[in-house]
N, C-alpha and C positions, 0 to 999 in steps of 0.2 A: 806776388810773383812777379810783376815787373814784365821786361821785355820778353815776351814768349809765343810760340806759335801755337795754335790749336791743332791738335793732330790724334790721330788714331793709331796705336799699336794692335797689329795683327800677328796673332800667334798662330802657326799652322803647321799640319805634317807634312813635312817635305817631300816624305814617301807615297803623299796621298795627292797634294797639290805643289806644283812646281812655283819657285820663284816668277819663273816666265809666265805662268799662269794668273798668279796674282797680278802681276804688271799688267795684262792684258784687262784684268777685270777692274784695274786702276782707271786706265784709258779709257773705259766704255761708261764709267760710272761718275765724271765730274768735267768740269769744263776750264781747261788750264788756258783760257783766253784772255784774262783780263790780269793786269799787274795790280799787287794788292799790298798794303805794309804789312809786317812781318807776322801780325796775329792771324788773319785769314790768308796766309798764299798757300798754293798748291805745292808740296812737296815730296818727293820720294828719298827717304832714310835707307841708306843700306848699311850692312854690316862688314861685307868683303869684298876686295877688289873683284870677284867674280859678279857680285851682285850690283855693282857700281857699272861695270861695262854692261851689264843687261840693261839697265834702268837708262844708261845713256844712249844705247842703241833702240832702245822703242820710243826714247824722248826723240832722237833724229828723226826714227822712221814716222812717227807721228806729225812731227812739225814738216816733214815732206810731203806727206798724204793731205795735209790741211791747206797747205801751203800759205801759212798765216805764223806770226809768233807765238811760241808757247812760253808761258811765263813760270813754268813749272821747276823749283830747285832741284838739284840732286847733291844731299849732303848726307855723310857719314853720321849714322845712327849715335848720339852720346847720351848724355843723362838723361833718363825719363822723370817725369814727375806726372802725377796723376792729377787728373782737375779736381776740383773741389765737388764734393758729394753730390751737391745740386744739378751738376754739371753732367754726371755719370747717367747715361741710357736715358737721354733727356725725353725722347719719343715716349718710351715706356712710363717714365714720372707723370707725363702728363695724360695717361690713360689710368686715373688714378682705380678705376676699379680693378684693372687687369693688374696694376703694380701690388696692390693690397693682396688680390688673390695669389698671386707669385708666393706671397711670404717669405722674400727675401732678405737677410740681413743687411745692413750698406756694405760690409764686405763682399756679400754675396752680388750685390748689385753691379760691381766692379769686376768680378771674377768669375762668375757663373755664366756658362755657356748657355742654359735656359734664359737669363736675362738678356744675353747678346740675341739670342734670335728670338724672343718677344719683342726687344727694342727694334727690330728690323720688319717683324710681322705687323706691329701698331704704325708703323711710321708708314707703311704702303711701300718702303724704298724696293724690296722683293718683289712688289707688283709692277713696280715699273723696269726693274733690272734682272729678274732671276724669274723662279719657278713660286710661285706661293704654295702650291701642293707640295713642293719640295720641302719647303721651309715648314709647313703644317708637319709631315712626317718628321722631320727632325725633330721638332718639338715634342711630338708625343714619344718618339724615342726616349728622351730625357726623363720619362716619366713624371711630368709635373703635377701638381696638385688636381683636383676633380674640378675644381673652377676653372682652372686654365684651361683644362681638354674641353668643357664646355664653352668658352671662349673663341678657340682655337676653332673649333667645328663648330 
């Protein structure tokens, strides 16, 4: 694959969550304060000029708020390539019992909302940055296999 940046692609319903809200979560959930090579850098990718303006405005506000240099790139979203399968839902794959109980195909590991939410759940990411109860409710609303329901509850 060569020269690449490891990133996540988030698909969301703009009628439910705004791009500005997505940026707010972005700035809360990572540290943009250290320079790095292309592979592990901090970046925001935009799809149109409005998103670019919003990303730039939040970048400038964050830099002013913290009074230090921020190393987050703001770039136009271009070609997307999914990572190799073993990189998909890394934390979920590490919890073999949960991963097996989910019963997901390799394609579903990449595209399934259940896989995404379970990955967040097992990584304890949501516990640090959001609501565990909300995540449990979201997982259960997807009507997962019984073994997953037991693990989540």
